[in-house]
C-alpha atoms as a printed R data frame, in Angstrom:
    type eleno elety resid chain resno       x       y       z
1   ATOM     1    CA   MET     A     1   2.269  -0.659   4.641
2   ATOM     2    CA   ASN     A     2   5.403   1.260   3.984
3   ATOM     3    CA   ARG     A     3   6.523   4.373   1.658
4   ATOM     4    CA   ARG     A     4   8.026   1.583  -0.896
5   ATOM     5    CA   GLU     A     5   5.172  -0.974  -0.464
6   ATOM     6    CA   ARG     A     6   2.551   1.480  -0.911
7   ATOM     7    CA   ARG     A     7   4.441   3.558  -4.272
8   ATOM     8    CA   ARG     A     8   4.999  -0.107  -5.182
9   ATOM     9    CA   LEU     A     9   0.905  -0.619  -5.309
10  ATOM    10    CA   GLU     A    10   0.620   3.192  -6.564
11  ATOM    11    CA   LEU     A    11   2.782   2.116  -9.663
12  ATOM    12    CA   ARG     A    12   0.008  -1.028 -10.463
13  ATOM    13    CA   ALA     A    13  -2.467   1.162  -9.745
14  ATOM    14    CA   ASP     A    14  -1.310   3.734 -12.531
15  ATOM    15    CA   VAL     A    15  -1.759   0.824 -14.652
16  ATOM    16    CA   ILE     A    16  -4.693  -0.938 -14.047
17  ATOM    17    CA   LYS     A    17  -6.253   3.150 -14.260
18  ATOM    18    CA   ALA     A    18  -4.641   3.330 -17.620
19  ATOM    19    CA   LEU     A    19  -6.910   0.348 -18.593
20  ATOM    20    CA   ALA     A    20  -9.905   1.563 -17.171
21  ATOM    21    CA   HIS     A    21 -11.999   2.820 -20.005
22  ATOM    22    CA   ALA     A    22 -13.636   1.217 -22.446
23  ATOM    23    CA   SER     A    23 -11.915   2.313 -25.573
24  ATOM    24    CA   ARG     A    24  -8.506   2.566 -23.915
25  ATOM    25    CA   LEU     A    25  -9.418  -1.775 -23.856
26  ATOM    26    CA   TYR     A    26 -10.563  -1.291 -27.469
27  ATOM    27    CA   ILE     A    27  -7.526  -0.673 -28.182
28  ATOM    28    CA   VAL     A    28  -5.665  -2.986 -26.849
29  ATOM    29    CA   GLU     A    29  -7.121  -6.198 -28.098
30  ATOM    30    CA   GLN     A    30  -6.878  -4.384 -31.710
31  ATOM    31    CA   LEU     A    31  -3.014  -3.743 -30.804
32  ATOM    32    CA   ALA     A    32  -2.604  -7.193 -29.772
33  ATOM    33    CA   ARG     A    33  -4.024  -8.184 -33.185
34  ATOM    34    CA   GLN     A    34  -1.463  -6.403 -34.644
35  ATOM    35    CA   GLU     A    35  -0.247  -2.574 -35.180
36  ATOM    36    CA   HIS     A    36  -2.371  -0.153 -36.007
37  ATOM    37    CA   CYS     A    37  -1.835   4.395 -36.822
38  ATOM    38    CA   VAL     A    38  -4.157   6.774 -34.619
39  ATOM    39    CA   CYS     A    39  -6.905   6.894 -37.876
40  ATOM    40    CA   GLU     A    40  -7.278   3.115 -37.828
41  ATOM    41    CA   LEU     A    41  -7.943   2.778 -34.176
42  ATOM    42    CA   ALA     A    42  -9.979   6.257 -34.269
43  ATOM    43    CA   ASP     A    43 -12.331   4.361 -36.847
44  ATOM    44    CA   GLY     A    44 -13.400   1.205 -35.296
45  ATOM    45    CA   ILE     A    45 -14.241   3.323 -31.893
46  ATOM    46    CA   GLY     A    46 -15.810   5.866 -33.682
47  ATOM    47    CA   ALA     A    47 -14.015   8.811 -32.084
48  ATOM    48    CA   ASP     A    48 -11.990  11.797 -33.026
49  ATOM    49    CA   LEU     A    49  -8.860  11.690 -33.366
50  ATOM    50    CA   SER     A    50  -7.390  13.560 -30.496
51  ATOM    51    CA   THR     A    51 -10.041  11.540 -28.684
52  ATOM    52    CA   VAL     A    52  -7.917   8.279 -29.317
53  ATOM    53    CA   SER     A    53  -4.692   9.839 -29.423
54  ATOM    54    CA   ARG     A    54  -5.281  10.810 -25.388
55  ATOM    55    CA   HIS     A    55  -6.195   7.233 -24.742
56  ATOM    56    CA   LEU     A    56  -3.162   6.160 -26.715
57  ATOM    57    CA   GLY     A    57  -1.199   8.774 -24.657
58  ATOM    58    CA   VAL     A    58  -2.519   7.348 -21.077
59  ATOM    59    CA   LEU     A    59  -1.643   3.660 -22.624
60  ATOM    60    CA   LYS     A    60   1.284   5.043 -23.339
61  ATOM    61    CA   ALA     A    61   2.377   6.837 -20.263
62  ATOM    62    CA   ALA     A    62   1.686   3.606 -18.373
63  ATOM    63    CA   GLY     A    63   4.065   1.640 -20.384
64  ATOM    64    CA   ILE     A    64   1.500  -0.548 -21.853
65  ATOM    65    CA   ILE     A    65   2.097   0.374 -25.994
66  ATOM    66    CA   GLU     A    66   4.420   2.330 -27.460
67  ATOM    67    CA   GLY     A    67   4.644   4.166 -30.521
68  ATOM    68    CA   GLU     A    68   6.920   4.137 -33.842
69  ATOM    69    CA   ARG     A    69   7.066   7.354 -36.416
70  ATOM    70    CA   ARG     A    70   6.594   5.199 -40.034
71  ATOM    71    CA   GLY     A    71   6.606   8.610 -42.484
72  ATOM    72    CA   LYS     A    72   3.579  11.049 -41.848
73  ATOM    73    CA   ASN     A    73   1.921   8.120 -39.416
74  ATOM    74    CA   VAL     A    74   2.698   6.774 -36.194
75  ATOM    75    CA   VAL     A    75   1.940   3.061 -35.399
76  ATOM    76    CA   TYR     A    76   1.089   1.664 -32.155
77  ATOM    77    CA   ARG     A    77   1.962  -1.558 -30.757
78  ATOM    78    CA   LEU     A    78   2.042  -3.423 -27.424
79  ATOM    79    CA   ARG     A    79   4.778  -3.068 -25.201
80  ATOM    80    CA   THR     A    80   3.704  -5.240 -22.734
81  ATOM    81    CA   PRO     A    81   1.821  -8.474 -24.704
82  ATOM    82    CA   CYS     A    82   1.319 -10.091 -20.413
83  ATOM    83    CA   VAL     A    83  -1.426  -7.518 -20.081
84  ATOM    84    CA   LEU     A    84  -3.631  -9.890 -22.120
85  ATOM    85    CA   ASN     A    85  -2.818 -12.230 -19.493
86  ATOM    86    CA   PHE     A    86  -4.711  -9.497 -17.119
87  ATOM    87    CA   PHE     A    87  -7.871  -9.548 -19.520
88  ATOM    88    CA   GLY     A    88  -8.056 -13.418 -19.216
89  ATOM    89    CA   CYS     A    89  -8.331 -12.892 -15.702
90  ATOM    90    CA   ILE     A    90 -10.760 -10.193 -15.835
91  ATOM    91    CA   GLU     A    91 -12.891 -12.810 -17.974
92  ATOM    92    CA   ARG     A    92 -12.566 -15.685 -15.744
93  ATOM    93    CA   VAL     A    93 -13.658 -13.253 -12.542
94  ATOM    94    CA   LEU     A    94 -17.033 -12.052 -15.041
95  ATOM    95    CA   ALA     A    95 -17.877 -16.165 -15.895
96  ATOM    96    CA   GLU     A    96 -17.948 -16.779 -12.448
97  ATOM    97    CA   SER     A    97 -19.426 -14.127 -11.245
98  ATOM    98    CA   ALA     A    98 -22.388 -14.624 -13.362
99  ATOM    99    CA   GLN     A    99 -22.394 -18.511 -12.389
100 ATOM   100    CA   ALA     A   100 -22.306 -17.403  -8.437
101 ATOM   101    CA   THR     A   101 -25.484 -14.936  -9.338
102 ATOM   102    CA   ALA     A   102 -26.969 -17.875 -11.444
103 ATOM   103    CA   ARG     A   103 -27.046 -20.435  -9.146
104 ATOM   104    CA   VAL     A   104 -28.050 -17.559  -5.774
105 ATOM   105    CA   ARG     A   105 -31.520 -16.537  -8.254
106 ATOM   106    CA   CYS     A   106 -32.205 -20.370  -9.120
107 ATOM   107    CA   ALA     A   107 -31.813 -21.290  -5.591
108 ATOM   108    CA   PRO     A   108 -35.206 -19.206  -4.286
109 ATOM   109    CA   ALA     A   109 -37.189 -20.428  -7.042
110 ATOM   110    CA   MET     A   110 -36.068 -24.630  -6.441
111 ATOM   111    CA   GLN     A   111 -36.852 -24.160  -3.002
112 ATOM   112    CA   SER     A   112 -40.394 -22.791  -3.655
113 ATOM   113    CA   THR     A   113 -41.310 -25.243  -5.928
114 ATOM   114    CA   SER     A   114 -40.381 -28.184  -3.684
115 ATOM   115    CA   THR     A   115 -42.326 -26.529  -0.610
């Protein structure tokens, strides 16, 4: 792997790392529905404002969200809504994995009943 390819993959990893937290996934899902301020997101997550602000900072640094000051508040929105396509892919992986696990669990039971 050359240096340019490594850098491209590292940047991809940075985006994936930014999404790799349940609270940040919640934030992205909420922002997919509508814009929110940090206080609204904090209420939904059940965390304090400083914790949610840190999560927003991680997502913002990764280029996933953006904020706009409106009066005293900053309102956040998805900068790249296509990230939701990634979530669809994850859900498919989870569903297929669950099906495969179910098949494996059923296979020994089916064999033992036929003997």
